[in-house]
Backbone bond lengths (Angstrom), bond angles and torsions (degrees), N, CA, C in turn:
res aa  C-N    CA-C-N  psi(-1)  N-CA   C-N-CA  omega(-1)  CA-C   N-CA-C  phi
1 X - - - 1.445 - - 1.525 111.61 -
2 X 1.344 116.58 -38.65 1.460 119.31 -178.54 1.530 110.76 -68.89
3 X 1.336 117.17 -29.93 1.463 120.48 177.83 1.518 111.74 -65.51
4 X 1.334 116.94 -43.04 1.465 120.51 178.07 1.520 110.55 -66.90
5 X 1.323 116.58 -38.44 1.462 120.07 179.85 1.523 110.43 -65.84
6 X 1.330 116.08 -41.85 1.459 120.31 179.24 1.529 110.32 -63.74
7 X 1.320 117.27 -40.91 1.459 121.09 179.66 1.535 110.22 -64.52
8 X 1.325 116.73 -39.89 1.461 120.92 178.65 1.516 110.39 -64.32
9 X 1.313 117.80 -43.42 1.465 119.90 179.46 1.517 111.31 -66.45
10 X 1.348 117.31 -34.82 1.464 119.46 176.61 1.524 110.94 -65.30
11 X 1.313 116.72 -39.00 1.468 120.93 177.85 1.521 109.86 -64.95
12 X 1.322 116.56 -43.13 1.464 119.94 178.56 1.523 110.92 -65.38
13 X 1.332 117.67 -39.94 1.465 120.66 177.50 1.522 111.17 -62.95
14 X 1.332 116.80 -42.06 1.458 120.39 177.03 1.522 111.24 -62.03
15 X 1.324 116.67 -40.76 1.459 120.92 178.86 1.527 110.88 -64.31
16 X 1.323 116.74 -43.41 1.464 120.56 179.16 1.524 110.39 -63.88
17 X 1.340 117.53 -41.86 1.462 120.68 177.71 1.523 111.47 -63.45
18 X 1.325 116.86 -39.95 1.456 121.12 177.69 1.526 110.62 -62.18
19 X 1.321 116.88 -44.95 1.465 120.50 179.82 1.530 111.01 -64.92
20 X 1.316 117.35 -38.38 1.464 120.41 177.11 1.521 111.43 -63.66
21 X 1.328 116.85 -40.88 1.463 120.53 178.23 1.523 111.44 -64.14
22 X 1.338 116.09 -41.07 1.467 119.80 177.86 1.521 110.21 -63.54
23 X 1.316 116.67 -42.08 1.464 120.40 -179.50 1.530 110.31 -65.36
24 X 1.326 118.37 -40.96 1.465 121.07 178.46 1.522 111.14 -63.51
25 X 1.345 116.18 -40.01 1.461 119.92 179.17 1.527 110.43 -64.46
26 X 1.324 116.69 -42.16 1.464 119.83 178.40 1.520 110.94 -64.40
27 X 1.325 116.79 -38.82 1.455 119.84 179.48 1.525 110.92 -63.98
28 X 1.334 117.56 -39.05 1.464 119.13 178.79 1.523 110.59 -67.98
29 X 1.340 118.07 -36.46 1.461 120.20 175.57 1.515 110.78 -65.87
30 X 1.319 116.96 -41.63 1.457 120.14 179.53 1.525 110.90 -66.08
31 X 1.343 117.59 -33.79 1.450 119.76 177.73 1.518 111.27 -63.36
32 X 1.329 117.46 -36.93 1.459 119.09 178.38 1.530 110.32 -68.20
33 X 1.323 118.07 -38.26 1.463 120.38 176.59 1.522 110.64 -64.28
34 X 1.324 116.36 -40.94 1.461 120.23 179.95 1.525 110.34 -65.77
35 X 1.323 117.65 -38.12 1.462 120.90 178.06 1.528 110.87 -62.72
36 X 1.316 116.17 -43.83 1.462 119.73 -179.98 1.525 110.24 -65.87
37 X 1.333 116.71 -42.54 1.463 119.81 179.21 1.522 111.52 -64.28
38 X 1.329 117.40 -39.77 1.460 119.66 177.69 1.524 111.28 -64.44
39 X 1.336 116.92 -41.21 1.463 119.86 178.31 1.519 111.00 -62.18
40 X 1.333 116.61 -44.93 1.467 120.59 179.59 1.525 109.90 -64.53
41 X 1.312 116.21 -38.84 1.466 120.16 -179.25 1.525 111.25 -63.43
42 X 1.326 117.17 -46.69 1.460 119.93 -178.22 1.519 112.60 -71.04
43 X 1.317 117.18 -40.08 1.465 119.66 178.44 1.525 110.14 -66.50
44 X 1.332 116.49 -46.43 1.462 119.79 178.61 1.516 112.32 -62.28
45 X 1.322 116.88 -40.58 1.465 120.25 178.65 1.512 112.38 -65.47
46 X 1.329 116.77 -39.77 1.467 120.23 178.63 1.518 110.90 -65.06
47 X 1.309 116.47 -45.95 1.468 119.98 179.08 1.522 110.29 -64.71
48 X 1.324 117.78 -36.77 1.466 121.32 177.89 1.522 110.88 -62.97
49 X 1.315 117.42 -45.41 1.462 120.50 179.90 1.526 110.64 -64.42
50 X 1.328 116.61 -41.51 1.469 119.86 177.59 1.527 110.32 -61.45
51 X 1.330 117.29 -43.37 1.460 120.97 179.15 1.514 112.74 -63.55
52 X 1.336 116.65 -41.29 1.468 119.97 178.82 1.525 110.54 -65.60
53 X 1.329 116.82 -41.87 1.467 120.43 179.05 1.526 110.55 -63.71
54 X 1.329 117.19 -44.37 1.471 119.98 178.34 1.524 110.15 -61.30
55 X 1.317 116.56 -46.34 1.463 119.71 -178.79 1.522 111.71 -61.00
56 X 1.338 116.45 -48.69 1.468 119.33 -177.96 1.529 111.54 -66.18
57 X 1.321 117.47 -39.02 1.468 120.41 179.23 1.521 111.12 -63.76
58 X 1.313 116.03 -47.08 1.468 119.57 -178.10 1.521 110.75 -69.62
59 X 1.320 117.13 -37.84 1.468 120.48 -175.21 1.529 112.09 -72.58
60 X 1.334 116.88 -39.24 1.457 119.28 -173.80 1.534 114.27 -103.61
61 X 1.321 119.57 -26.79 1.461 120.73 -172.22 1.517 111.95 -100.64
62 X 1.323 118.01 -50.05 1.464 119.79 -175.04 1.514 111.11 -96.05
63 X 1.300 114.28 170.35 1.469 120.74 179.50 1.524 112.76 -100.89
64 X 1.334 116.93 8.17 1.456 120.76 -179.08 1.533 109.40 -87.86
65 X 1.296 116.50 84.79 1.466 119.94 -177.39 1.530 111.93 -71.63
66 X 1.336 116.66 -19.34 1.461 118.40 -179.97 1.526 111.83 -73.06
67 X 1.328 118.65 -18.32 1.451 122.45 -178.99 1.531 110.88 -86.53
68 X 1.311 117.60 -8.30 1.463 121.46 178.74 1.518 111.17 -59.10
69 X 1.314 116.79 -32.31 1.461 121.51 178.77 1.515 113.00 -62.26
70 X 1.331 117.26 -28.72 1.468 119.98 178.15 1.527 109.86 -66.39
71 X 1.324 116.68 -41.72 1.466 120.24 177.09 1.521 111.86 -64.19
72 X 1.326 115.74 -44.02 1.468 119.56 179.08 1.530 110.16 -64.63
73 X 1.322 116.70 -41.96 1.460 120.51 179.07 1.521 112.46 -64.80
74 X 1.322 117.22 -35.67 1.460 120.79 177.79 1.517 110.82 -66.76
75 X 1.326 117.16 -40.90 1.466 120.48 177.09 1.523 110.52 -63.67
76 X 1.321 116.95 -43.04 1.464 119.86 178.02 1.521 111.26 -65.70
77 X 1.334 116.90 -36.31 1.464 120.75 176.44 1.517 111.95 -63.50
78 X 1.329 116.94 -38.58 1.466 120.70 177.96 1.520 110.83 -63.82
79 X 1.318 116.39 -42.67 1.468 119.76 177.69 1.521 110.64 -63.81
80 X 1.326 117.06 -39.71 1.457 121.12 178.97 1.527 111.12 -65.23
81 X 1.331 117.60 -43.05 1.471 121.22 178.39 1.518 110.35 -59.50
82 X 1.325 116.75 -45.90 1.458 120.26 -178.44 1.530 111.34 -64.92
83 X 1.320 117.21 -46.71 1.462 120.08 -178.77 1.525 112.01 -64.89
84 X 1.320 117.67 -39.33 1.463 119.91 178.05 1.522 111.28 -66.57
85 X 1.322 117.36 -38.01 1.459 120.20 177.32 1.508 112.10 -63.35
86 X 1.326 116.49 -44.50 1.466 120.41 178.47 1.522 110.42 -64.53
87 X 1.329 117.05 -40.48 1.464 120.84 178.48 1.522 111.52 -62.99
88 X 1.327 117.22 -43.12 1.459 120.07 -179.17 1.525 112.04 -66.54
89 X 1.319 117.35 -39.42 1.467 120.17 177.36 1.523 110.46 -65.31
90 X 1.330 116.62 -43.61 1.465 119.85 -179.81 1.527 111.03 -64.91
91 X 1.328 117.22 -41.82 1.468 119.10 -179.58 1.528 111.06 -69.10
92 X 1.335 117.88 -36.72 1.465 119.98 177.59 1.529 110.95 -64.94
93 X 1.319 115.83 -40.00 1.463 119.62 178.83 1.528 111.16 -65.31
94 X 1.321 117.04 -40.30 1.462 119.91 179.24 1.529 111.28 -67.32
95 X 1.327 117.88 -38.48 1.464 120.95 179.12 1.524 110.05 -64.49
96 X 1.321 117.79 -43.11 1.466 120.00 179.57 1.524 111.62 -67.21
97 X 1.339 117.29 -32.91 1.486 119.51 177.26 1.519 110.74 -70.30
98 X 1.329 117.19 -36.50 1.475 119.88 -179.81 1.520 110.31 -69.26
99 X 1.341 117.62 -37.71 1.465 120.65 -179.79 1.512 112.32 -65.05
100 X 1.335 117.14 -28.91 1.461 120.11 -179.91 1.485 108.16 -83.12
Protein backbone atom coordinates (compact mmCIF):
# COMPACT_ATOMS: atom_id res chain seq x y z
CA UNK A 1 0.00 0.00 0.00
CA UNK A 2 2.82 2.42 0.82
CA UNK A 3 4.39 1.77 -2.60
CA UNK A 4 1.22 2.82 -4.43
CA UNK A 5 0.86 5.85 -2.19
CA UNK A 6 4.46 6.88 -2.82
CA UNK A 7 3.98 6.50 -6.58
CA UNK A 8 0.83 8.64 -6.43
CA UNK A 9 2.61 11.38 -4.51
CA UNK A 10 5.49 11.29 -7.01
CA UNK A 11 3.01 11.73 -9.85
CA UNK A 12 1.37 14.62 -8.05
CA UNK A 13 4.77 16.21 -7.34
CA UNK A 14 5.70 15.90 -11.01
CA UNK A 15 2.40 17.50 -11.99
CA UNK A 16 2.92 20.38 -9.56
CA UNK A 17 6.47 20.92 -10.87
CA UNK A 18 5.18 20.91 -14.44
CA UNK A 19 2.53 23.50 -13.60
CA UNK A 20 5.11 25.67 -11.84
CA UNK A 21 7.37 25.54 -14.89
CA UNK A 22 4.49 26.52 -17.16
CA UNK A 23 3.60 29.41 -14.87
CA UNK A 24 7.23 30.63 -14.78
CA UNK A 25 7.42 30.49 -18.58
CA UNK A 26 4.21 32.51 -18.89
CA UNK A 27 5.52 35.05 -16.40
CA UNK A 28 8.70 35.53 -18.43
CA UNK A 29 6.62 36.03 -21.59
CA UNK A 30 4.39 38.51 -19.80
CA UNK A 31 7.46 40.37 -18.55
CA UNK A 32 8.60 40.91 -22.12
CA UNK A 33 5.15 42.26 -23.05
CA UNK A 34 5.22 44.56 -20.04
CA UNK A 35 8.68 45.81 -21.01
CA UNK A 36 7.52 46.64 -24.52
CA UNK A 37 4.38 48.35 -23.23
CA UNK A 38 6.40 50.41 -20.75
CA UNK A 39 8.81 51.48 -23.49
CA UNK A 40 5.94 52.49 -25.77
CA UNK A 41 4.25 54.30 -22.90
CA UNK A 42 7.30 56.37 -22.00
CA UNK A 43 8.29 57.15 -25.57
CA UNK A 44 4.73 58.06 -26.52
CA UNK A 45 4.31 60.18 -23.40
CA UNK A 46 7.56 62.04 -24.03
CA UNK A 47 6.66 62.78 -27.63
CA UNK A 48 3.17 63.84 -26.53
CA UNK A 49 4.55 66.31 -24.00
CA UNK A 50 6.99 67.70 -26.57
CA UNK A 51 4.15 68.12 -29.07
CA UNK A 52 1.92 69.87 -26.54
CA UNK A 53 4.75 72.22 -25.54
CA UNK A 54 5.52 73.04 -29.18
CA UNK A 55 1.86 73.65 -29.94
CA UNK A 56 1.25 75.87 -26.92
CA UNK A 57 4.49 77.83 -27.43
CA UNK A 58 3.80 78.50 -31.09
CA UNK A 59 0.10 79.20 -30.58
CA UNK A 60 0.40 81.60 -27.65
CA UNK A 61 3.95 83.03 -27.68
CA UNK A 62 5.18 83.39 -31.26
CA UNK A 63 3.55 84.81 -34.33
CA UNK A 64 4.48 81.88 -36.58
CA UNK A 65 1.05 80.32 -37.03
CA UNK A 66 2.34 78.08 -39.82
CA UNK A 67 4.49 76.16 -37.31
CA UNK A 68 1.43 75.22 -35.24
CA UNK A 69 0.99 72.21 -37.50
CA UNK A 70 4.30 70.79 -36.25
CA UNK A 71 2.93 70.70 -32.70
CA UNK A 72 -0.32 69.12 -33.83
CA UNK A 73 1.56 66.60 -35.96
CA UNK A 74 3.82 65.69 -33.04
CA UNK A 75 0.81 65.04 -30.81
CA UNK A 76 -0.77 62.87 -33.50
CA UNK A 77 2.55 61.05 -33.94
CA UNK A 78 2.65 60.29 -30.22
CA UNK A 79 -0.84 58.81 -30.36
CA UNK A 80 0.16 56.75 -33.40
CA UNK A 81 3.31 55.44 -31.67
CA UNK A 82 1.32 54.38 -28.62
CA UNK A 83 -1.47 52.71 -30.59
CA UNK A 84 0.96 50.85 -32.85
CA UNK A 85 2.91 49.61 -29.83
CA UNK A 86 -0.23 48.32 -28.15
CA UNK A 87 -1.34 46.69 -31.41
CA UNK A 88 2.00 44.95 -31.89
CA UNK A 89 2.05 43.61 -28.33
CA UNK A 90 -1.52 42.36 -28.64
CA UNK A 91 -0.87 40.70 -32.00
CA UNK A 92 2.35 39.08 -30.73
CA UNK A 93 0.51 37.70 -27.72
CA UNK A 94 -2.26 36.29 -29.90
CA UNK A 95 0.24 34.65 -32.28
CA UNK A 96 2.05 32.96 -29.39
CA UNK A 97 -1.27 31.74 -27.94
CA UNK A 98 -2.32 30.28 -31.30
CA UNK A 99 1.01 28.46 -31.71
CA UNK A 100 0.53 26.74 -28.36
